[in-house]
C-alpha positions, 0 to 999 in steps of 0.5 A: 499500500502506498502510504503517501496516497492513502487515507484513513477515516475514523467514524464514531458517534458522539450521541452518548458520551460518558466520562468515568473519573478514576483515582490518580494516585500514584507512588513508588509501588506502581507495577506496569499499568496497575496503580497501587496506592498505600496511604502513608498514615498506615505506617503507624500501625503494628498489625491488621486484625481479621476475625474469622472462623477455623474453616476460612483460616484453613482455606487461607493457609491452603490456598494462600489467598484472602478474599475480597468482596464486591461492594454490590454484595447484599451481605455487607454489613453497612448496606448503604455502601453500595447506594452512593447516589448517581453511581450505584450501578458501578458498585460491582466493580469495587472489591474490598478486603477488610481488617481492623488496625488496632491491636487490642481485641474487641468483643464486638468482633468476637460476637459478630464475625466468624460464622455462628459457632462461637468456639470455632472463631479465631482472630488473625493478627497480621503484621502490617503488610502496608509497610511491604505490600509488594512482598505480601500480596501478588499484584500480577494475578488473582483468582475469581470463581471456579478458581480462574485466573484474573489479571491485574492490568498489565501488558500480559492482560493486553496480550490475553485480550488480543488473544481472547479465544485461547485464553477464554478456553483456558484457566483465565478470566479476562472479562476484566482486570484489576486496575487500581489497588488502594490500602486506606483507613475508612472514614466514618461519617454521619448518615446526613454528611455530604459524603454520604448523601451527595450526588456522584454524577453530573453533566458537563459541556464538552467543546468540539470546535476543533473536531467538528470544525464548527464554532460553538460546537458543544456537546453534553456529556455525562460525568461519574465519580465512583472513586467514592466507593469504599471510602466512607461508611456511616459513623455506626460502624466507627467501633471497627476501626477499619483499614481496607484493601480496595481493588477496582476493575478496568471495566467499572460496570463489570458485574460477573465477579462477586469476589476476587481472592488476592494471592498471598506471598509467604511474607504475608504470614511472617509474625502472625499472631493467632488469637483463639476464640474466647469460647474455645473448649480446649480443642481449637489450638490443636486444629490451628496447629494442624493447619499450620503443619499442613501448610507449605510455609517455610520453616522460618515463617512458621517459627514466627507465628504464635498462638495465644488465648483471648483476653476475653477467655471465659469472659463472654456469654 
């Protein structure tokens, strides 16, 4: 083809233009195209607490994963989280893993987290992974339903999309990818605060004079700001002192994943303290030790893990 004599025409419609805002924070923990932002304020904490049940603990150690749940999940403790005015439709594209950043035990967590069998609960007090996030959590791949692999935004993901048929028939799910990861403390606001009640969508004028060649050529566009998701909860939940890992997808309206399992490196488990349920009847420690012994963690990591009784042992009804 003679490039000098050839022409290329691009045809597109301006009938429906949407602008979807994304978080622009960038720091040294940026790998390829995925953006990872960790709030500097998190450096002050000693640990990140995660109250769960013994069966979930077994899966965490067996699979070396920890679950992030979509904000469209109807079982969120604060149901208002997915109902930000004007952008509710984007909630399925935001996923959270929730921790408490206090190293003090809380009877509220013992009573309300970790399923229904009280004697089977554990509190996992991980060392503050925000201090060395890239050494603790894999930011190349994660897992979704049916143990399929999903990508973080990268050249590998672009390559998979370009070979869609090959990848869709394999162990990968390339419907979307994780575009941004943020680690931060939740901010608690009153139910009437602007952060909770304001409309996060609107309209703006887009001037297209240079594109159309017509003076005063203006197009109305819709603007959405879904970056509010995961950041605020009502102050009813302030007792949780919550730190979150928030993963947002490249395609913000993608709703096929209900959860994402983040892959954990061995370092994530270093220095872990496992606190036994206050209602433990004497057998829980043995179960915990069995999980540790059957994990494939290296000996130096295993030797750094400690198990102790709850300060509430025999004190909660």
